[in-house]
C-alpha positions as CSV (number, residue, x, y, z in Angstrom):
1,X,-35.4,-5.0,3.1
2,X,-34.5,-7.9,5.3
3,X,-36.8,-10.2,7.3
4,X,-35.4,-11.6,10.5
5,X,-37.0,-14.5,12.4
6,X,-36.4,-14.7,16.2
7,X,-37.8,-16.9,18.9
8,X,-37.1,-20.0,21.0
9,X,-35.7,-23.2,19.8
10,X,-38.5,-25.3,18.3
11,X,-40.6,-22.4,17.1
12,X,-39.9,-23.2,13.4
13,X,-37.5,-20.4,12.4
14,X,-35.4,-22.5,10.1
15,X,-38.2,-24.3,8.2
16,X,-40.5,-21.3,8.0
17,X,-37.6,-19.1,7.1
18,X,-36.5,-21.2,4.2
19,X,-40.1,-21.4,2.9
20,X,-40.5,-17.6,3.3
21,X,-37.3,-16.9,1.5
22,X,-38.4,-19.0,-1.4
23,X,-41.8,-17.3,-1.5
24,X,-40.3,-13.9,-1.5
25,X,-37.5,-14.6,-3.9
26,X,-35.0,-13.9,-1.1
27,X,-31.8,-15.6,0.0
28,X,-32.1,-17.7,3.2
29,X,-29.5,-17.5,6.0
30,X,-29.4,-19.4,9.3
31,X,-27.0,-17.8,11.8
32,X,-26.5,-21.1,13.6
33,X,-25.4,-22.7,10.4
34,X,-23.2,-19.7,9.7
35,X,-21.5,-20.2,13.1
36,X,-20.9,-23.9,12.5
37,X,-19.4,-23.2,9.0
38,X,-17.2,-20.4,10.4
39,X,-15.9,-22.4,13.4
40,X,-15.6,-25.7,11.6
41,X,-17.5,-27.6,14.3
42,X,-21.0,-28.2,15.5
43,X,-22.7,-26.0,18.1
44,X,-22.7,-28.8,20.7
45,X,-18.9,-29.2,20.2
46,X,-18.4,-25.4,20.5
47,X,-20.3,-25.5,23.9
48,X,-18.4,-28.5,25.1
49,X,-14.9,-27.4,24.1
50,X,-15.0,-23.6,24.3
51,X,-18.1,-22.8,26.3
52,X,-21.2,-20.7,25.7
53,X,-19.3,-17.4,25.7
54,X,-17.3,-18.5,22.6
55,X,-20.5,-19.5,20.9
56,X,-22.1,-16.1,21.7
57,X,-19.0,-14.3,20.2
58,X,-19.3,-16.4,17.0
59,X,-23.0,-15.8,16.9
60,X,-22.5,-12.0,17.1
61,X,-20.0,-12.2,14.2
62,X,-22.5,-14.1,12.1
63,X,-25.3,-11.6,12.8
64,X,-23.0,-8.7,11.8
65,X,-22.1,-10.4,8.6
66,X,-25.7,-10.9,7.4
67,X,-26.5,-9.2,4.1
68,X,-28.4,-6.0,4.6
69,X,-31.3,-6.7,2.2
70,X,-32.9,-9.4,0.1
71,X,-32.5,-11.9,2.9
72,X,-34.6,-13.9,5.3
73,X,-32.5,-14.7,8.3
74,X,-33.3,-17.3,11.1
75,X,-31.5,-16.7,14.4
76,X,-30.6,-18.7,17.4
77,X,-32.9,-18.6,20.4
78,X,-30.4,-16.6,22.5
79,X,-29.6,-14.0,19.9
80,X,-31.8,-11.4,21.6
81,X,-29.8,-11.6,24.8
82,X,-27.4,-9.1,23.4
83,X,-28.7,-5.6,22.8
84,X,-26.0,-5.1,20.2
85,X,-27.2,-8.2,18.4
86,X,-30.8,-6.9,18.4
87,X,-29.6,-3.5,17.1
88,X,-27.7,-5.1,14.3
89,X,-30.6,-7.4,13.4
90,X,-33.2,-4.7,13.4
91,X,-31.2,-2.3,11.1
92,X,-33.2,-2.1,7.9
93,X,-35.2,-5.2,8.9
94,X,-38.6,-6.4,9.8
95,X,-38.3,-8.7,12.8
96,X,-40.8,-11.6,13.3
97,X,-41.1,-13.4,16.6
98,X,-42.1,-17.0,16.2
99,X,-43.5,-18.5,19.4
100,X,-45.4,-21.5,20.6
101,X,-46.7,-22.9,24.0
102,X,-43.9,-24.2,26.1
103,X,-45.3,-27.7,26.0
104,X,-45.2,-27.6,22.2
105,X,-41.7,-26.3,22.2
106,X,-40.6,-29.0,24.6
107,X,-42.1,-31.8,22.5
108,X,-40.5,-30.4,19.3
109,X,-37.0,-30.2,20.8
110,X,-37.1,-33.4,23.0
111,X,-34.5,-35.2,21.0
112,X,-32.4,-32.1,20.2
113,X,-28.6,-32.5,20.4
114,X,-28.2,-28.9,21.6
115,X,-26.5,-28.6,25.0
116,X,-28.7,-27.8,28.0
117,X,-28.4,-24.3,29.4
118,X,-29.5,-25.1,33.0
119,X,-29.6,-28.0,35.4
120,X,-33.4,-28.3,35.0
121,X,-35.3,-31.1,33.2
122,X,-35.9,-30.6,29.5
123,X,-39.4,-29.3,29.9
124,X,-38.6,-27.2,32.9
125,X,-35.7,-25.6,31.0
126,X,-37.8,-24.8,28.0
127,X,-40.3,-23.0,30.2
128,X,-37.7,-21.2,32.2
129,X,-35.6,-20.0,29.2
130,X,-38.7,-19.0,27.2
131,X,-40.1,-17.0,30.1
132,X,-36.8,-15.2,30.8
133,X,-36.4,-14.2,27.1
134,X,-40.0,-13.4,26.4
135,X,-39.8,-9.6,27.1
136,X,-36.8,-9.4,24.8
137,X,-38.5,-11.3,22.0
138,X,-41.6,-9.1,22.2
139,X,-39.5,-5.9,22.3
140,X,-37.4,-6.9,19.3
141,X,-40.3,-8.0,17.2
142,X,-42.4,-6.0,14.7
143,X,-44.8,-8.9,14.3
144,X,-45.6,-12.0,16.4
145,X,-46.9,-15.4,15.3
146,X,-47.9,-18.4,17.4
147,X,-46.7,-21.4,15.3
148,X,-48.2,-23.9,17.7
149,X,-51.5,-24.2,15.8
150,X,-50.3,-23.1,12.3
151,X,-48.9,-25.0,9.4
152,X,-45.6,-23.8,8.0
153,X,-47.5,-22.5,4.9
154,X,-50.0,-20.6,7.0
155,X,-47.1,-19.0,9.0
156,X,-45.4,-17.9,5.7
157,X,-48.7,-16.5,4.4
158,X,-49.2,-14.4,7.6
159,X,-45.7,-13.0,7.4
160,X,-46.2,-12.0,3.8
161,X,-49.6,-10.3,4.7
162,X,-47.9,-8.4,7.5
163,X,-45.1,-7.1,5.1
164,X,-47.8,-6.0,2.6
165,X,-49.8,-4.3,5.3
166,X,-46.8,-2.5,6.7
167,X,-45.9,-1.2,3.3
168,X,-49.4,0.1,2.6
169,X,-49.5,2.7,5.3
170,X,-53.3,2.5,5.8
171,X,-53.0,1.9,9.5
172,X,-50.6,4.9,9.9
173,X,-53.1,7.2,8.2
174,X,-55.8,6.0,10.5
175,X,-53.7,7.1,13.5
176,X,-53.1,10.5,11.9
177,X,-56.9,11.1,11.6
178,X,-57.3,10.3,15.3
179,X,-54.4,12.5,16.3
180,X,-55.9,15.5,14.5
181,X,-58.7,15.6,17.1
182,X,-56.5,15.4,20.2
183,X,-54.8,18.1,22.2
184,X,-51.6,18.3,20.2
185,X,-50.1,21.8,19.8
186,X,-48.8,23.1,16.5
187,X,-45.1,22.4,17.2
188,X,-45.9,18.9,18.2
189,X,-47.9,18.3,15.1
190,X,-45.1,19.6,13.0
191,X,-42.7,17.2,14.7
192,X,-44.8,14.0,14.5
193,X,-48.1,14.5,12.8
194,X,-46.7,15.8,9.6
195,X,-44.0,13.3,9.6
196,X,-46.6,10.5,9.8
197,X,-48.5,12.1,6.9
198,X,-45.4,12.0,4.8
199,X,-44.5,8.4,5.5
200,X,-44.8,6.0,2.6
201,X,-46.0,3.0,4.5
202,X,-45.7,2.6,8.2
203,X,-42.2,3.3,9.8
204,X,-40.3,0.0,9.6
205,X,-40.3,-0.5,13.4
206,X,-43.7,0.9,14.0
207,X,-45.5,3.5,16.1
208,X,-45.2,4.4,19.8
209,X,-46.9,7.0,22.0
210,X,-47.3,8.3,25.4
211,X,-51.0,8.4,26.4
212,X,-52.5,10.5,29.2
213,X,-54.7,13.4,30.1
214,X,-52.9,15.7,30.3
215,X,-49.6,14.6,28.8
216,X,-48.5,17.6,26.8
217,X,-45.8,18.2,29.4
218,X,-44.3,14.8,28.9
219,X,-40.7,14.6,27.6
220,X,-41.1,11.1,26.4
221,X,-41.6,12.0,22.6
222,X,-38.4,14.0,22.7
223,X,-36.5,11.3,24.5
224,X,-37.6,8.3,22.5
225,X,-37.3,10.1,19.2
226,X,-33.6,10.7,20.1
227,X,-33.1,7.2,21.4
228,X,-34.6,5.6,18.3
229,X,-32.3,7.6,16.1
230,X,-29.2,6.7,18.2
231,X,-30.1,3.0,18.2
232,X,-31.1,2.6,14.6
233,X,-34.8,2.1,15.4
234,X,-37.0,3.3,12.5
235,X,-40.0,4.2,14.7
236,X,-42.2,7.2,15.3
237,X,-43.0,8.2,18.9
238,X,-45.8,10.7,19.4
239,X,-48.2,11.7,22.2
240,X,-52.0,11.2,22.6
241,X,-53.5,13.7,25.0
242,X,-57.1,12.7,25.2
243,X,-59.5,12.1,28.1
244,X,-61.3,9.0,26.7
245,X,-59.1,5.9,27.3
246,X,-61.5,3.7,25.3
247,X,-61.2,5.9,22.3
248,X,-57.4,5.9,22.6
249,X,-57.1,2.1,22.8
250,X,-59.5,1.7,19.8
251,X,-57.3,4.0,17.8
252,X,-54.0,2.5,18.7
253,X,-55.3,-1.1,18.1
254,X,-56.5,-0.1,14.6
255,X,-53.2,1.6,13.8
256,X,-51.1,-1.4,15.0
257,X,-49.2,0.8,17.5
258,X,-46.3,-1.2,19.0
259,X,-45.7,0.4,22.4
260,X,-47.3,2.8,24.8
261,X,-46.0,4.8,27.7
262,X,-49.0,5.3,30.1
263,X,-49.3,8.3,32.4
264,X,-52.0,9.9,34.6
265,X,-54.8,9.2,34.9
266,X,-54.7,5.9,33.0
267,X,-52.2,3.7,34.8
268,X,-54.8,1.6,36.6
269,X,-57.6,1.8,34.2
270,X,-55.4,0.7,31.3
271,X,-54.9,-2.7,32.9
272,X,-58.3,-3.8,31.6
273,X,-57.0,-3.6,28.1
274,X,-54.0,-5.8,28.8
275,X,-54.0,-9.5,27.8
276,X,-51.1,-10.2,30.2
277,X,-49.8,-8.2,33.1
278,X,-46.4,-8.7,34.7
279,X,-46.0,-9.7,38.3
280,X,-44.6,-6.3,39.3
281,X,-47.4,-4.3,37.7
282,X,-50.0,-6.6,39.4
283,X,-48.4,-6.0,42.8
284,X,-48.1,-2.3,42.3
285,X,-51.6,-2.1,40.8
286,X,-50.5,0.1,37.9
287,X,-49.2,-0.2,34.3
288,X,-47.0,2.5,32.8
289,X,-45.7,0.4,29.8
290,X,-47.7,-1.6,27.2
291,X,-46.1,-3.6,24.5
292,X,-48.1,-5.2,21.6
293,X,-47.2,-8.6,20.3
294,X,-49.5,-10.0,17.6
295,X,-53.0,-9.1,18.8
296,X,-52.2,-9.0,22.5
297,X,-50.9,-6.3,24.9
298,X,-48.6,-7.0,27.7
299,X,-48.7,-4.5,30.6
300,X,-45.6,-3.8,32.7
301,X,-44.4,-1.3,35.3
302,X,-41.0,0.4,34.9
303,X,-41.6,3.1,37.6
304,X,-40.4,0.8,40.3
305,X,-37.2,0.0,38.3
306,X,-36.6,3.7,38.0
307,X,-36.7,3.9,41.8
308,X,-34.8,0.7,42.5
309,X,-31.8,1.3,40.2
310,X,-30.6,4.6,41.8
311,X,-30.8,3.0,45.2
312,X,-29.1,-0.2,44.2
313,X,-26.2,-0.9,46.5
314,X,-27.8,1.0,49.4
315,X,-27.4,-1.2,52.5
316,X,-30.8,-2.6,53.7
317,X,-32.3,-0.5,56.5
318,X,-35.4,1.4,57.5
319,X,-37.1,3.3,54.8
320,X,-39.9,5.9,54.9
321,X,-42.1,6.6,51.9
322,X,-44.1,9.8,52.0
323,X,-47.3,9.6,49.9
324,X,-50.0,7.1,49.1
325,X,-50.5,7.3,45.3
326,X,-49.1,5.2,42.5
327,X,-45.6,6.4,42.9
328,X,-45.6,5.5,46.5
329,X,-46.7,2.0,45.7
330,X,-43.9,1.6,43.2
331,X,-41.5,3.0,45.8
332,X,-42.6,0.4,48.4
333,X,-42.2,-2.4,45.9
334,X,-38.7,-1.3,44.9
335,X,-37.6,-0.7,48.5
336,X,-38.8,-4.1,49.6
337,X,-37.1,-5.7,46.7
338,X,-33.9,-4.2,48.1
339,X,-34.5,-5.7,51.5
340,X,-35.7,-2.6,53.2
341,X,-38.2,-2.4,56.1
342,X,-40.7,0.2,54.8
343,X,-43.1,2.6,56.6
344,X,-45.6,4.5,54.5
345,X,-46.5,8.0,55.9
346,X,-49.3,10.1,54.5
347,X,-51.5,13.0,55.6
348,X,-54.4,10.6,55.4
349,X,-53.4,7.5,57.4
350,X,-56.3,5.5,55.9
351,X,-54.7,5.8,52.4
352,X,-51.3,4.8,53.9
353,X,-53.0,1.8,55.6
354,X,-54.3,0.7,52.2
355,X,-50.8,0.4,50.8
356,X,-49.5,-1.2,54.0
357,X,-52.1,-3.9,53.7
358,X,-51.1,-4.6,50.1
359,X,-47.4,-4.9,50.9
360,X,-47.3,-6.0,54.5
361,X,-45.5,-2.9,55.8
362,X,-45.9,-0.3,58.5
363,X,-47.9,3.0,58.1
364,X,-48.9,6.2,59.8
365,X,-49.4,9.9,59.6
366,X,-46.6,12.4,58.9
367,X,-46.1,13.0,62.6
368,X,-45.0,9.4,63.0
369,X,-41.7,10.2,61.2
370,X,-38.7,9.5,63.4
371,X,-35.4,10.7,61.8
372,X,-33.3,8.6,64.2
373,X,-35.0,5.4,63.0
374,X,-34.8,6.2,59.3
375,X,-32.1,5.4,56.8
376,X,-33.8,6.0,53.4
377,X,-36.4,8.7,52.6
378,X,-38.5,8.7,49.4
379,X,-40.8,11.6,48.6
380,X,-43.6,10.2,46.5
381,X,-45.8,13.3,46.9
382,X,-46.1,16.4,44.6
383,X,-44.8,18.6,47.4
384,X,-41.8,20.6,46.1
385,X,-43.0,20.4,42.5
386,X,-42.5,23.5,40.4
387,X,-45.4,25.9,41.0
388,X,-46.1,24.3,44.4
389,X,-42.8,24.7,46.2
390,X,-42.2,23.8,49.8
391,X,-40.7,20.7,51.4
392,X,-42.1,17.9,53.5
393,X,-39.0,18.0,55.7
394,X,-36.8,20.9,57.0
395,X,-33.1,20.6,57.5
396,X,-33.7,19.9,61.2
397,X,-35.7,16.8,60.3
398,X,-32.8,15.2,58.4
399,X,-29.6,13.4,59.4
400,X,-26.3,13.0,57.7
401,X,-26.7,9.2,57.4
402,X,-30.0,9.6,55.4
403,X,-30.3,8.8,51.7
404,X,-33.0,11.2,50.3
405,X,-34.7,10.4,47.0
406,X,-37.2,13.0,45.8
407,X,-39.3,11.7,43.0
408,X,-40.3,15.2,42.0
409,X,-38.2,16.1,38.9
410,X,-39.4,19.6,38.1
411,X,-37.4,21.4,39.3
412,X,-34.4,19.0,39.4
413,X,-33.2,20.5,42.7
414,X,-36.1,20.7,45.1
415,X,-36.2,22.4,48.5
416,X,-36.1,19.0,50.1
417,X,-32.9,18.1,48.3
418,X,-31.4,21.5,49.2
419,X,-32.2,20.9,52.8
420,X,-30.8,17.4,52.6
421,X,-27.5,18.5,51.0
422,X,-27.1,21.1,53.7
423,X,-27.1,18.4,56.3
424,X,-24.8,16.1,54.4
425,X,-27.3,13.5,53.2
426,X,-26.8,11.4,50.1
427,X,-29.3,12.9,47.6
428,X,-31.0,11.4,44.5
429,X,-32.9,13.6,42.1
430,X,-36.2,12.6,40.6
431,X,-34.7,12.8,37.1
432,X,-32.8,9.6,38.0
433,X,-36.1,7.8,38.3
434,X,-37.1,9.1,34.8
435,X,-33.7,8.0,33.4
436,X,-33.9,4.4,34.6
437,X,-37.6,3.8,34.0
438,X,-37.1,5.1,30.5
439,X,-34.1,2.8,30.0
440,X,-36.2,-0.2,31.0
441,X,-39.1,1.0,28.8
442,X,-36.7,1.3,25.8
443,X,-35.7,-2.4,26.4
444,X,-39.3,-3.5,26.5
445,X,-40.2,-1.5,23.5
446,X,-37.3,-2.5,21.2
447,X,-35.2,-5.2,22.9
448,X,-32.3,-2.7,23.0
449,X,-30.9,-1.3,26.2
450,X,-30.0,2.3,26.0
451,X,-27.1,3.7,28.1
452,X,-28.2,5.7,31.1
453,X,-25.7,8.4,30.3
454,X,-27.1,8.8,26.8
455,X,-30.6,9.3,28.3
456,X,-29.2,11.9,30.8
457,X,-27.5,13.7,27.9
458,X,-30.7,13.8,25.9
459,X,-32.7,15.2,28.8
460,X,-30.0,17.8,29.5
């Protein structure tokens, strides 16, 4: 096994790494020192003479040359910026994120000779760089330690205790016991439950799950199991279909679960269990992704990313969102981020008004729809879903200049999209939202960005 230390400059990676290696009887490697030895010059000199890109190339080469086991490796603060680096570092490794408050980091690095990365003051740069990289550190980490209030010896002791706990498998068995009472069908149990029972110790990169009631229909276990295998992540992704959110959260905390995909009806209620919530999730009022780091959970929303990405490059114009639920809120947030003027239309204007007040946009009933004053249409209602059928809009309600995004993804080709294609509209299937929200979720879970085409291929 290999232990990899990641985190911002000043978090103690080199000192703690050397002490940890000695305690474990492992070899110690510092990728920054490896770069300087390979290039024959200091890192400040590399930046000054060749630029940051040359340093990053050399850093990647150093990371890929690390021994596969019996090593404690300390990495540079920006190593996680490359998904390829993260994938190489996590292969066969436990990854530990060392962190500290920005003020502590700034004080520790005040006299550093390392080149600045921005035009900000030293303290402002420390804050900005740490905040930008924080989701990547959390995703890439199997364990997180705040070194701000710990001695080096205490940090080493905690890492050793984590390694021992991970190898014992006790937490994994606790999750199996909980899963046995949930609504998991026989095939699902054979795919995940029995695999967990056979594991000697916890999977190296931990446990993940989709939680909801119901969530037996979710394709997330299928998707992430395949993505983990393709990206070298030794994790197990299962589902927890259970109506009691409190019981679910107690079980996943006890088991040390690393990441959760959150679906109905828990996207709002789960926010009370988050220690930190991202700005997008706060604005939307829903969390669909939770990532554990140390003892804390960070809640995020990737649904809006799943809507924004397929629409990226669409010229700003007038957009109409049909619906007033969580998907509609995510759609409004995404469209406004793209510079669109948004109107929310719903059968119940009062519910549409509630969203409009949150986002400062227009609202109305369905009959307020004007095709001549609309450029983008997003269906965030269940109309058109398999088993329900129908379409909010007929072909006569559509124009060739429209972009129509139907968030319904079962069936992939809804009646609304068929009507839109008949008129010559640009059409976006709901499966695209699933692809891009899952891509962002994978990055938050693991620090590795999966290719969108790979996700489409897995989903078929």
